[in-house]
Structure formats: C-alpha cells, structure tokens
C-alpha positions as CSV (number, residue, x, y, z in Angstrom):
1,M,6.6,-0.8,-10.7
2,A,3.8,-3.2,-10.1
3,S,4.4,-5.3,-13.2
4,T,8.2,-5.4,-12.9
5,K,8.3,-6.9,-9.4
6,K,5.3,-9.1,-9.2
7,A,7.0,-11.4,-6.8
8,N,7.2,-8.7,-4.1
9,W,3.4,-8.1,-3.9
10,G,2.8,-11.2,-1.8
11,G,5.3,-10.0,0.8
12,I,3.9,-6.5,0.8
13,W,0.4,-7.7,1.6
14,K,1.6,-10.0,4.3
15,S,3.5,-7.1,5.9
16,I,0.4,-4.9,5.8
17,K,-1.8,-7.7,7.3
18,R,0.7,-8.0,10.2
19,I,0.1,-4.3,11.2
20,D,-3.6,-4.5,10.6
21,K,-4.3,-6.0,14.1
22,D,-8.1,-5.3,13.8
23,S,-8.3,-6.9,10.3
24,N,-10.5,-4.0,9.3
25,G,-8.7,-3.3,6.0
26,F,-7.2,0.0,7.1
27,V,-3.7,1.1,8.0
28,T,-2.2,4.6,8.4
29,I,-0.7,6.3,5.4
30,E,2.6,6.5,7.2
31,E,2.7,2.7,7.8
32,L,1.7,2.0,4.2
33,E,4.4,4.3,2.8
34,E,7.0,2.8,5.1
35,I,6.2,-0.8,3.8
36,F,6.3,0.3,0.2
37,R,9.6,2.0,0.7
38,E,11.0,-1.2,2.3
39,W,10.0,-3.3,-0.7
40,F,10.7,-0.7,-3.5
41,P,13.5,1.5,-2.2
42,L,15.1,2.3,-5.6
43,E,11.8,2.8,-7.4
44,L,10.4,5.2,-4.8
45,E,13.7,7.1,-4.2
46,G,12.9,10.8,-4.5
47,K,9.2,10.0,-5.0
48,S,6.2,9.9,-2.8
49,P,3.2,7.5,-3.1
50,F,1.3,9.7,-0.7
51,Y,-1.1,11.1,-3.4
52,F,-1.8,7.7,-4.9
53,F,-2.6,6.4,-1.4
54,K,-4.8,9.4,-0.6
55,K,-7.3,8.3,-3.3
56,F,-8.1,5.3,-1.1
57,G,-8.5,7.2,2.2
58,S,-11.2,6.8,4.8
59,I,-13.9,9.4,4.8
60,Q,-14.0,9.5,8.6
61,N,-10.3,9.6,9.3
62,K,-7.9,11.1,6.6
63,T,-4.9,9.3,8.0
64,L,-6.4,5.8,7.4
65,I,-6.0,4.1,4.0
66,N,-8.1,1.2,2.7
67,Y,-5.3,-1.1,1.6
68,K,-7.7,-3.7,0.3
69,S,-8.9,-1.2,-2.4
70,I,-5.2,-0.5,-3.2
71,K,-4.6,-4.2,-3.6
72,D,-7.6,-4.6,-6.0
73,C,-6.4,-1.6,-8.0
74,I,-2.8,-2.9,-8.3
75,N,-4.0,-6.4,-9.1
76,R,-6.1,-5.0,-12.0
77,Q,-3.1,-3.2,-13.3
78,I,-0.9,-6.3,-13.1
79,L,-3.4,-8.5,-14.9
C-alpha cells in the first residue's frame, strides 16, 4: 500500500498535522484510522490498521499513537 501510492503520503501527514493541535506527535488511534481510511478506502476495505498502529502507542495513554514513528517506519519501507 505504501509503495503503490507514494503521492498520497504527503496529504496524509498534512491531515494528521492539522489534528495534532499541540504538535506533540500524538493523535488518537481513531483519528489516525479515519485519516488512513479517507486516503486508502479500497486498500483498507474489510481490514483494520489498528494492530499496526498499536505498535506505536503511548505507554501512558493507550489511545494515543505516535504518528511520527509511523511516518519513519513507512518512509523506511518506501525507500
């Protein structure tokens, strides 16, 4: 998914930054999943990125996800 639609990634990160009002690098897992479903509706149909996102969760608050770590992970996969 990451390598087939490289052009979408810039838009995804901009969408995420818009909802990260504190600029702390964390968003809720629900917000993150919603954004990914907007950008990849066909690829995620019938699938859940929940378990992938959980790997990047905050230790203090399980609903917060470190999207900067996800971005780094995806960029490594694309390159």
